[in-house]
MITOR-69038 format. One record per residue (C-alpha): residue number from 1; x, y, z. Coordinates in Angstrom, 2 decimals, padded with zeros to 5 digits, always signed. Each point is the difference from the previous one (the first is absolute). Layout:
N
REC  num       xx       yy       zz
REC  NUM        X        Y        Z
...
END
This chain:
381
REC  num       xx       yy       zz
REC    1  -024.95  -061.57  +095.36
REC    2  -001.96  -001.33  -003.00
REC    3  -003.20  +001.94  +000.73
REC    4  +001.89  +003.13  +001.07
REC    5  +001.84  +000.09  -003.32
REC    6  -003.21  -000.45  -001.99
REC    7  -001.90  +002.68  +001.91
REC    8  +002.88  +002.47  -000.36
REC    9  +000.02  -000.27  -003.78
REC   10  -003.34  +000.79  -001.74
REC   11  +001.12  -001.67  -003.26
REC   12  +000.81  -003.26  +001.74
REC   13  -003.19  +000.20  +002.04
REC   14  -002.25  +000.24  -003.05
REC   15  +001.97  -002.65  -001.91
REC   16  -000.38  -002.44  +002.88
REC   17  -003.64  +000.93  +000.44
REC   18  -000.64  -000.68  -003.68
REC   19  +001.93  -003.29  +000.22
REC   20  -002.02  -001.24  +002.98
REC   21  -003.27  +001.09  -001.63
REC   22  +000.89  -001.89  -003.15
REC   23  +000.80  -003.09  +002.05
REC   24  -003.35  +000.27  +001.76
REC   25  -001.86  +000.34  -003.31
REC   26  +001.77  -003.05  -001.38
REC   27  -000.96  -002.03  +003.06
REC   28  -003.63  +001.09  -000.37
REC   29  -000.02  -001.34  -003.56
REC   30  +001.75  -003.25  +000.93
REC   31  -001.79  -000.79  +003.28
REC   32  -003.25  +001.86  -000.55
REC   33  -000.72  -000.88  -003.63
REC   34  +002.12  -002.84  -001.39
REC   35  -000.50  -002.25  +003.02
REC   36  -003.75  -000.02  -000.65
REC   37  +000.79  -002.30  -002.92
REC   38  +003.23  -001.81  +000.83
REC   39  -001.20  -001.00  +003.48
REC   40  -003.59  -000.69  -001.04
REC   41  -001.44  -003.42  +000.54
REC   42  -001.56  -002.09  -002.71
REC   43  -003.79  +000.22  +000.08
REC   44  -002.16  -002.93  -000.93
REC   45  -001.62  +000.72  -003.33
REC   46  -003.74  -000.59  -000.44
REC   47  -001.01  -003.26  -001.66
REC   48  -001.64  +001.45  -003.08
REC   49  -000.24  -000.96  -003.63
REC   50  -000.90  +003.04  -002.09
REC   51  +000.14  -000.08  -003.81
REC   52  +003.15  +001.76  -001.23
REC   53  +001.09  +001.55  -003.29
REC   54  +003.76  +000.11  -000.50
REC   55  +000.95  +002.77  -002.45
REC   56  +003.34  +000.11  -001.83
REC   57  +001.15  +002.44  -002.67
REC   58  +002.58  -001.23  -002.50
REC   59  +001.95  +001.54  -002.83
REC   60  +002.52  -002.26  -001.74
REC   61  +000.12  -002.32  +003.00
REC   62  +000.13  -003.38  -001.76
REC   63  +002.77  -001.55  +002.08
REC   64  -001.27  +001.33  +003.34
REC   65  -003.55  -001.14  -000.69
REC   66  +001.15  -003.41  -001.19
REC   67  +001.83  -000.50  +003.30
REC   68  -002.28  +001.78  +002.50
REC   69  -003.57  -000.08  -001.27
REC   70  -000.59  -003.75  +000.57
REC   71  +001.01  +000.48  +003.67
REC   72  -002.82  +002.53  +000.33
REC   73  -002.55  -001.96  -002.03
REC   74  +000.64  -003.12  +002.11
REC   75  -000.57  +001.64  +003.39
REC   76  -001.71  -002.14  +002.63
REC   77  -003.18  +002.04  +000.09
REC   78  -003.55  -001.01  -000.98
REC   79  -001.28  +003.04  -001.89
REC   80  +002.21  +002.47  -001.82
REC   81  +000.75  +001.33  -003.44
REC   82  +003.21  +001.43  -001.43
REC   83  -000.36  +002.88  -002.44
REC   84  +003.09  +000.78  -002.06
REC   85  -000.11  +003.24  -001.96
REC   86  +002.27  -000.33  -003.01
REC   87  +001.08  +003.60  -000.56
REC   88  +001.03  +000.20  -003.69
REC   89  +002.68  -002.68  +000.28
REC   90  +001.97  -000.60  -003.17
REC   91  +001.72  -003.21  +001.14
REC   92  -001.64  -003.42  +000.44
REC   93  -001.94  +001.02  +003.13
REC   94  -003.34  -000.19  -001.82
REC   95  +000.63  -003.52  -001.30
REC   96  +001.08  -001.19  +003.44
REC   97  -003.11  +001.43  +001.65
REC   98  -002.24  -001.62  -002.61
REC   99  +001.66  -003.37  +000.63
REC  100  -000.33  +000.36  +003.77
REC  101  -003.65  +001.06  -000.25
REC  102  -000.78  -003.32  -001.70
REC  103  +001.65  -001.84  +002.88
REC  104  -001.31  +002.12  +002.89
REC  105  -003.69  +000.83  +000.11
REC  106  +000.57  +002.69  +002.66
REC  107  +002.26  +002.07  -002.27
REC  108  -001.57  +003.03  -001.68
REC  109  +002.06  +001.79  -002.67
REC  110  -000.67  +003.64  -000.89
REC  111  +001.76  +001.82  -002.81
REC  112  +000.49  +003.73  -000.44
REC  113  -000.05  +000.95  -003.65
REC  114  +002.52  +002.24  -001.68
REC  115  -000.51  +003.71  +000.62
REC  116  -002.91  -000.66  +002.36
REC  117  +001.93  +000.99  +003.11
REC  118  -000.77  +003.69  +000.25
REC  119  +001.95  +000.25  +003.24
REC  120  +003.70  -000.77  +000.06
REC  121  +001.29  -002.72  +002.27
REC  122  -001.40  -002.99  +001.79
REC  123  -003.10  +001.49  +001.60
REC  124  -002.37  -000.35  -002.95
REC  125  +000.74  -003.72  -000.30
REC  126  -000.28  -000.54  +003.73
REC  127  -003.31  +001.87  +000.17
REC  128  -001.27  -002.12  -002.89
REC  129  +000.88  -003.17  +001.88
REC  130  -001.59  +001.15  +003.26
REC  131  -003.22  +001.16  -001.66
REC  132  -000.22  -003.28  -001.93
REC  133  +000.42  -002.11  +003.15
REC  134  -002.98  -002.13  +000.99
REC  135  +000.72  +000.03  +003.75
REC  136  +000.03  +002.70  +002.68
REC  137  +003.44  -000.85  +001.42
REC  138  +002.79  +001.18  -002.31
REC  139  +003.48  -001.45  +000.60
REC  140  +002.84  +001.66  -001.91
REC  141  +003.46  -001.22  -000.93
REC  142  +002.45  +000.40  -002.88
REC  143  +000.95  -002.33  -002.82
REC  144  +003.52  -000.40  +001.37
REC  145  -001.29  -001.09  +003.45
REC  146  -000.94  -003.39  +001.33
REC  147  -001.67  -000.98  +003.29
REC  148  +002.10  -001.61  +002.72
REC  149  -002.57  -002.70  +000.63
REC  150  -003.27  -001.50  -001.17
REC  151  -001.90  +001.90  +002.71
REC  152  +000.87  +003.49  -001.25
REC  153  -003.57  +000.81  -001.07
REC  154  -001.44  -001.53  +003.16
REC  155  +002.30  +002.11  +002.21
REC  156  -000.49  +003.28  -001.85
REC  157  -003.82  -000.19  -000.14
REC  158  -000.54  -001.06  +003.62
REC  159  -000.16  +003.50  +001.60
REC  160  -002.90  +000.99  -002.26
REC  161  -002.27  -002.07  +002.21
REC  162  +000.37  +002.62  +002.71
REC  163  -002.62  +002.76  -000.24
REC  164  +001.34  +003.19  -001.55
REC  165  +003.14  -001.48  -001.60
REC  166  +000.46  +001.39  -003.50
REC  167  +003.78  -000.14  -000.49
REC  168  +002.58  -002.68  +000.81
REC  169  +003.73  +000.76  -000.19
REC  170  +002.41  -002.85  -000.71
REC  171  +003.75  -000.46  -000.37
REC  172  +001.74  -000.31  -003.37
REC  173  +003.50  -001.38  +000.51
REC  174  +002.93  -000.25  -002.38
REC  175  +001.84  -003.25  -000.57
REC  176  +003.32  -000.32  +001.89
REC  177  +003.09  -000.25  -002.15
REC  178  +003.68  +000.72  -000.16
REC  179  +001.59  +003.42  +000.10
REC  180  -000.31  +003.25  +001.89
REC  181  -002.67  +001.44  -002.32
REC  182  -002.34  -002.88  +000.81
REC  183  +000.39  +000.64  +003.72
REC  184  -000.47  +003.75  -000.47
REC  185  -003.24  -000.49  -001.96
REC  186  -001.35  -002.45  +002.56
REC  187  +000.97  +002.27  +002.91
REC  188  -001.72  +002.94  -001.70
REC  189  -003.12  -002.13  -000.51
REC  190  +000.09  -001.16  +003.62
REC  191  +000.43  +003.56  +001.30
REC  192  -002.92  +001.27  -002.07
REC  193  -002.17  -002.87  +001.25
REC  194  +000.90  +000.72  +003.63
REC  195  -001.14  +003.58  -000.49
REC  196  -003.30  -000.60  -001.78
REC  197  -000.93  -002.93  +002.24
REC  198  +000.96  +001.93  +003.15
REC  199  -001.87  +003.16  -000.95
REC  200  -003.03  -002.07  -000.96
REC  201  +000.19  -001.69  +003.40
REC  202  +000.24  +003.46  +001.56
REC  203  -003.16  +001.13  -001.76
REC  204  +001.52  +001.78  -003.01
REC  205  +000.00  -002.32  -003.03
REC  206  +001.62  +001.93  -002.83
REC  207  +001.12  -002.47  -002.69
REC  208  +000.04  -003.56  -001.26
REC  209  +001.93  -001.85  -002.69
REC  210  -001.63  -001.24  -003.19
REC  211  +001.95  -003.23  +000.22
REC  212  -002.32  -001.11  +002.81
REC  213  -003.07  +002.08  +000.73
REC  214  -003.74  -000.58  +000.32
REC  215  -003.07  +002.19  +000.22
REC  216  -003.70  -000.03  -000.71
REC  217  -001.21  +000.70  -003.53
REC  218  -002.77  +002.18  +001.46
REC  219  +002.64  +002.24  +001.62
REC  220  +001.76  +000.37  -003.35
REC  221  -003.24  +000.94  -001.75
REC  222  -001.19  +002.34  +002.75
REC  223  +003.34  +001.86  +000.15
REC  224  +000.14  +000.23  -003.82
REC  225  +003.11  -002.15  -000.11
REC  226  +003.07  +001.77  -001.34
REC  227  -001.78  +003.00  -001.50
REC  228  +001.53  +002.56  +002.35
REC  229  +003.56  -001.09  -000.84
REC  230  -000.25  -001.36  -003.55
REC  231  +002.54  +002.62  -001.04
REC  232  +002.63  -001.72  +002.19
REC  233  +001.47  -003.04  -001.71
REC  234  +000.71  -001.77  +003.30
REC  235  -002.12  -000.24  +003.11
REC  236  -002.63  -002.56  -000.93
REC  237  +000.76  -001.56  +003.37
REC  238  +001.30  +002.58  +002.50
REC  239  -002.00  +003.02  -001.18
REC  240  -003.24  -001.96  -000.02
REC  241  +000.69  -001.23  +003.55
REC  242  +001.15  +003.46  +001.13
REC  243  -003.29  +001.50  -001.08
REC  244  -002.34  -002.76  +001.22
REC  245  +001.54  -001.79  +002.98
REC  246  -001.10  +000.87  +003.52
REC  247  +000.65  -001.26  +003.51
REC  248  -003.24  -002.02  -000.05
REC  249  -000.14  -001.39  -003.55
REC  250  +003.55  -001.36  -000.34
REC  251  +001.39  -003.37  +001.12
REC  252  +003.47  -001.56  -000.22
REC  253  +001.07  -003.51  -000.96
REC  254  +003.66  -000.98  +000.30
REC  255  +000.01  -003.73  +000.67
REC  256  +002.59  -001.89  -002.12
REC  257  -002.64  -001.66  -002.19
REC  258  -001.45  +003.42  -000.87
REC  259  +003.24  +001.34  -001.51
REC  260  +000.72  +000.36  -003.68
REC  261  +003.50  -000.30  -001.45
REC  262  +001.55  +001.60  -003.06
REC  263  +003.42  +000.27  -001.60
REC  264  +001.89  +003.18  +000.96
REC  265  +001.85  +002.14  -002.51
REC  266  +003.46  -001.30  -000.82
REC  267  +001.62  +003.27  -001.07
REC  268  +000.36  +003.22  +001.92
REC  269  -001.29  +002.02  -002.95
REC  270  -003.27  -001.93  -000.33
REC  271  -000.56  +000.25  +003.74
REC  272  +000.56  +003.78  -000.13
REC  273  -002.63  +000.28  -002.72
REC  274  -002.43  -002.03  +002.11
REC  275  +000.68  +002.08  +003.11
REC  276  -000.41  +003.28  -001.86
REC  277  -003.36  -001.15  -001.34
REC  278  -001.19  -000.97  +003.47
REC  279  +001.18  +003.27  +001.55
REC  280  -002.05  +002.11  -002.42
REC  281  -003.17  -000.71  +001.99
REC  282  +001.05  +001.29  +003.42
REC  283  -000.79  +003.63  -000.74
REC  284  -003.66  -000.93  -000.55
REC  285  -000.43  -001.49  +003.49
REC  286  -002.18  +001.76  +002.55
REC  287  +001.92  +002.93  +001.42
REC  288  +000.16  -001.30  +003.57
REC  289  +001.26  -003.35  -001.28
REC  290  +002.81  +001.76  -001.82
REC  291  +001.02  +001.88  +003.14
REC  292  -000.07  -003.02  +002.30
REC  293  +001.74  -002.30  -002.46
REC  294  +002.75  +002.47  -000.94
REC  295  +000.71  +000.87  +003.63
REC  296  +001.66  -003.36  +000.72
REC  297  +002.66  +000.07  -002.77
REC  298  +000.63  +003.71  +000.58
REC  299  +000.61  -000.47  +003.73
REC  300  +002.06  -003.12  -000.70
REC  301  +002.26  +001.95  -002.34
REC  302  +000.32  +002.88  +002.46
REC  303  +000.73  -002.41  +002.86
REC  304  +002.99  -001.40  -001.91
REC  305  +001.28  +003.38  -001.23
REC  306  -000.32  +002.02  +003.22
REC  307  +002.69  -001.95  +001.96
REC  308  +002.60  +001.29  -002.45
REC  309  -000.76  +003.59  +001.08
REC  310  -000.06  -000.99  +003.67
REC  311  +003.48  -001.49  -000.21
REC  312  +001.32  +002.91  -002.08
REC  313  -001.20  +002.56  +002.56
REC  314  +001.15  -002.05  +002.98
REC  315  +002.76  -002.55  -000.45
REC  316  -000.04  -001.12  +003.64
REC  317  -000.18  -003.69  +000.79
REC  318  -003.39  +000.31  +001.71
REC  319  -001.55  +001.35  -003.21
REC  320  +001.21  -003.02  -001.94
REC  321  -001.27  -002.34  +002.74
REC  322  -003.46  +001.60  +000.13
REC  323  -000.38  +000.09  -003.78
REC  324  +001.18  -003.59  -000.46
REC  325  -002.26  -001.23  +002.80
REC  326  -003.14  +001.40  -001.60
REC  327  +001.06  -001.12  -003.47
REC  328  +000.55  -003.48  +001.42
REC  329  -003.44  -000.05  +001.68
REC  330  -001.65  +001.06  -003.22
REC  331  +001.95  -002.66  -001.92
REC  332  -001.06  -002.74  +002.44
REC  333  -003.63  +001.10  -000.25
REC  334  +000.09  -000.07  -003.79
REC  335  +001.56  -003.48  -000.03
REC  336  -002.68  -001.30  +002.36
REC  337  -002.84  +001.38  -002.11
REC  338  +001.51  -001.33  -003.24
REC  339  +000.66  -003.41  +001.52
REC  340  -003.57  -000.29  +001.27
REC  341  -001.34  +001.12  -003.39
REC  342  +002.19  -002.55  -001.78
REC  343  -001.34  -002.76  +002.22
REC  344  -003.60  +001.07  -000.52
REC  345  +000.29  +000.29  -003.80
REC  346  +002.38  -002.96  -000.42
REC  347  +002.88  +002.01  -001.44
REC  348  +003.58  -001.16  +000.48
REC  349  +003.59  +001.28  -000.22
REC  350  -000.80  +003.72  +000.16
REC  351  +001.06  +000.94  +003.53
REC  352  +003.75  +000.33  -000.62
REC  353  -000.30  +002.86  -002.48
REC  354  -003.22  +001.52  +001.34
REC  355  +001.54  +003.15  +001.55
REC  356  +002.03  +000.80  -003.11
REC  357  -002.99  -000.69  -002.24
REC  358  -002.18  +002.31  +002.10
REC  359  +002.41  +002.94  -000.31
REC  360  +000.58  -000.63  -003.71
REC  361  -003.72  -000.15  -000.78
REC  362  -000.70  +003.29  +001.77
REC  363  +002.50  +001.86  -002.20
REC  364  -000.89  -002.07  -003.07
REC  365  -003.74  +000.69  +000.22
REC  366  +000.62  +003.72  +000.39
REC  367  +002.13  +000.01  -003.16
REC  368  -002.62  -001.97  -001.94
REC  369  -002.84  +002.27  +001.12
REC  370  +001.97  +003.07  -001.06
REC  371  +000.73  -001.61  -003.37
REC  372  -003.72  -000.71  -000.43
REC  373  -000.93  +003.67  +000.36
REC  374  -001.97  +001.09  -003.04
REC  375  +000.25  -003.40  -001.67
REC  376  -002.59  -002.66  -000.70
REC  377  +000.98  -003.48  -001.08
REC  378  -002.01  -001.48  -002.80
REC  379  +000.40  -003.72  +000.55
REC  380  -001.95  -002.03  +002.56
REC  381  +002.39  -002.94  -000.11
END
């Protein structure tokens, strides 16, 4: 009865065919891509001690540096330096850095003078810090981030002992707090991490986050750093990785001690500004990355919308049963992947709202990308 009805009506046939194809595509993403990360086993890192230069850019970051910088300077690691580029701060950041440099011999302070930054944004300051570094291994984080343990440097530098490793991707978490916005921001961060870790595991590294990222100075120099995308205010992290990361030169570190933590935005408006700035870089990704990455949210949206048309064209009970069954299977799969990712990255209290957050973020990101059309934001903070 069910199949006879479908075959007799071409509209229903193609709607069901599209629905089943969308379900199949979703399962390929979940079980073929995302499981490469969430079900991966922890690999023993090489026992290596390579000199490391930690580079941080700061503009009016007095309070963040006062709280976070000592946690970086006091890492349990034998040979490292911390370069802080003071980017034209007009608060007490300079005085704080001078005081800390007298206390910590491994702190190097660089200052960008007024009107010396020919390029807008953060990239000039970051390039200055990287080129001034004394060591080959560059470890990047932000002024508002702090490491989750004293072995952060040790964990992030370890993969460089393997021949050919030039890039190491880490996880930058946001601090748990009260309220729905906090959970939404942390779920968004978790979802993004699942994607870039999974695709890197699958042989297609396409981005990293500047809150926790390492690469070789020689790679930065050889690739001419940010020159090809200096005109884009964002992208010092993901665009550089998108252009230089390969299957063979990229490694992942996601052990708890390798994480960094930062305070999330506390207002919806400030988070929107942050998201819009981050989304400006996507259009500069390699074309096949854009296709593969956009295919998942597009098919997800279509998978949720198409059942409405199926039920409208055929209100029989079997249509509702079939649609609900496949929606339920997709929902269970998503919960499993999110739960495994939460366990791996030590995130908590996100599972309950995960399905609603996923749907919201798909629509929300589309709206933000449309609003970004033709615009360029001038601030890097």
